[in-house]
C-alpha positions in Angstrom: 0.0 0.0 0.0 2.9 2.3 0.8 4.5 1.8 -2.6 1.2 2.4 -4.4 0.8 5.7 -2.4 4.3 6.8 -3.3 3.8 6.0 -7.0 0.5 8.0 -7.0 2.1 10.9 -5.3 5.1 10.8 -7.7 2.7 11.1 -10.7 0.9 13.9 -8.9 4.1 15.7 -8.3 5.1 15.4 -12.0 1.8 17.2 -12.8 2.8 19.9 -10.3 6.0 20.4 -12.2 4.1 22.1 -15.0 5.3 25.6 -16.1 3.6 28.2 -13.9 5.1 31.2 -15.7 1.6 32.5 -16.4 0.9 33.1 -12.7 0.6 36.7 -11.5 3.0 38.0 -9.0 1.1 39.5 -6.0 4.1 41.2 -4.3 5.0 40.7 -0.7 2.4 40.9 2.0 3.1 40.6 5.7 6.3 39.3 7.4 8.5 36.7 5.8 10.0 33.8 7.8 12.7 31.3 6.7 11.4 27.8 6.0 12.7 25.5 8.7 11.3 22.2 7.5 11.5 20.9 3.9 8.3 21.2 2.0 6.2 18.1 1.3 6.9 18.1 -2.4 10.6 17.9 -1.8 10.2 15.1 0.7 8.1 13.1 -1.7 10.6 13.5 -4.5 13.5 12.5 -2.3 11.5 9.4 -1.1 10.7 8.5 -4.7 14.3 8.8 -5.7 15.4 6.3 -3.0 13.0 3.6 -4.2 14.1 0.9 -6.5 11.1 1.1 -8.8 12.1 -2.0 -10.8 12.0 -4.2 -7.7 8.8 -2.6 -6.5 7.0 -3.2 -9.9 8.4 -6.8 -10.1 7.1 -7.4 -6.5 3.7 -6.0 -7.4 3.6 -8.1 -10.5 4.5 -11.3 -8.7 2.0 -10.6 -6.0 -0.7 -10.1 -8.6 0.2 -13.4 -10.3 0.0 -15.2 -6.9 -3.4 -13.6 -6.1 -4.8 -14.3 -9.6 -3.5 -17.9 -9.8 -6.0 -20.6 -10.9 -5.1 -24.1 -11.8 -5.9 -25.0 -15.4 -7.9 -28.0 -14.3 -9.9 -26.1 -11.6 -13.3 -27.8 -11.4 -16.1 -25.3 -10.6 -19.3 -26.6 -9.1 -22.9 -25.2 -8.8 -24.5 -24.3 -5.5 -26.3 -27.1 -3.8 -30.1 -26.7 -4.1 -30.9 -29.2 -1.3 -29.3 -31.2 1.5 -28.1 -34.5 0.1 -26.2 -37.5 1.4 -24.6 -40.3 -0.6 -21.8 -42.8 -0.4 -18.9 -43.2 -2.9 -17.2 -46.5 -3.5 -13.5 -45.9 -3.9 -12.9 -49.4 -5.5 -10.4 -49.0 -8.4 -9.3 -51.2 -11.2 -5.7 -50.8 -12.5 -5.4 -49.9 -16.2 -1.8 -51.0 -16.3 0.7 -53.2 -14.5 2.4 -51.9 -11.4 6.1 -53.0 -11.5 7.8 -54.4 -8.4 11.1 -52.6 -9.2 12.8 -56.0 -9.7 11.7 -56.6 -13.2 8.5 -58.3 -12.2 4.9 -57.2 -11.7 3.6 -56.3 -8.2 0.0 -55.7 -9.3 -1.2 -56.7 -12.7 -3.5 -54.7 -15.0 -7.1 -55.4 -14.1 -6.3 -55.8 -10.4 -9.2 -54.4 -8.4 -8.9 -53.0 -4.9 -10.3 -50.4 -2.5 -7.6 -48.2 -1.0 -9.8 -47.6 2.1 -9.4 -51.2 3.0 -5.7 -50.4 3.6 -5.6 -46.8 4.7 -7.9 -44.3 6.4 -8.9 -40.8 5.4 -8.3 -38.9 8.7 -9.1 -35.5 7.2 -12.5 -34.0 6.7 -12.7 -32.4 3.2 -14.9 -29.3 3.0 -15.4 -28.0 -0.6 -16.8 -24.5 -1.1 -16.8 -21.8 -3.7 -14.9 -18.9 -2.2 -16.6 -16.5 -4.7 -19.9 -17.1 -2.9 -19.9 -15.1 0.4 -22.8 -17.2 1.8 -20.6 -20.3 1.6 -17.7 -18.6 3.3 -19.9 -17.4 6.1 -21.4 -20.8 6.4 -18.0 -22.4 6.8 -16.9 -19.8 9.4 -19.7 -20.7 11.8 -19.7 -24.5 11.0 -18.0 -27.0 13.4 -15.5 -27.7 10.6 -13.8 -24.3 10.9 -12.5 -25.3 14.4 -11.7 -28.9 13.5 -8.0 -29.4 13.0 -8.7 -32.3 10.7 -10.6 -30.1 8.2 -9.0 -29.5 4.8 -10.7 -26.6 3.0 -10.9 -27.0 -0.8 -12.1 -24.3 -3.2 -14.0 -24.9 -6.4 -13.7 -21.3 -7.3 -13.0 -17.8 -5.9 -9.9 -16.1 -4.6 -7.8 -18.3 -2.3 -5.3 -15.6 -1.4 -7.6 -13.1 0.5 -9.6 -16.0 2.0 -6.5 -17.7 3.3 -5.5 -14.5 5.1 -9.1 -14.0 6.4 -9.3 -17.5 7.8 -5.6 -17.9 8.6 -5.4 -21.4 7.2 -4.1 -23.2 4.1 -6.5 -23.6 1.2 -6.5 -25.9 -1.8 -8.1 -25.8 -5.2 -10.4 -28.5 -6.4 -8.9 -30.4 -9.3 -11.0 -32.0 -12.0 -9.6 -35.5 -11.3 -10.4 -35.3 -7.6 -13.9 -33.9 -8.2 -14.6 -36.7 -10.6 -13.2 -39.4 -8.3 -15.2 -38.2 -5.3 -18.3 -37.7 -7.5 -18.7 -34.1 -6.3 -21.6 -32.3 -8.0 -22.4 -29.3 -5.8 -21.0 -27.0 -3.0 -20.8 -26.8 -0.1 -19.8 -30.5 0.2 -18.4 -32.3 3.2 -16.4 -35.5 2.6 -15.4 -38.0 5.2 -14.8 -41.7 5.5 -17.6 -44.1 6.5 -16.3 -47.7 6.9 -14.5 -48.5 3.6 -16.5 -45.8 1.6 -16.6 -42.1 1.5 -19.6 -40.2 2.6 -20.4 -37.0 0.7 -22.9 -34.5 2.2 -24.1 -31.6 0.1 -25.3 -28.7 2.1 -28.0 -26.2 1.1 -27.1 -22.7 2.3 -30.2 -20.6 2.5 -30.4 -17.0 1.2 -30.5 -14.3 3.8 
């Protein structure tokens, strides 16, 4: 903010540097006193001269790139129109062999397995659209906001400002993940139930 202010003031000062030869001299009126402090215009020019503008502009550009980042495979989702609950079977069939690193095959193509039979999903996945303030406000007052296991995932919106507002890491919803979890609307809450995933779509009412 400070650098933008300096840039603006510098441009303003350049406008003040216009030729004022047309101004009328009004003579001297009253007592004259020496100027003890430098005038604001001189201070601004001196401050501007001390700034490495190339670094400032580069930093501003990089910050803008960070704020505007969106993954190319970001998967937007519509708003949930009703509360809905369903289970997702994570069973997967290999479409190619998995080598064992010794020249053999650890798992052959066509092998079917459910990863939740071997590992557990300890996190609670909450998917929202950060561009919809209703969903953000819903999350802030939900029990998931205080749950350390919660991983907040965005199907759209600005992650940078929201990350600072919530003081927590955020993630974007990728197309492959949305398809695998069968996500169809937001907000959605995903958690493990036995060896399946439970997806709960939440209807957020209008004010």
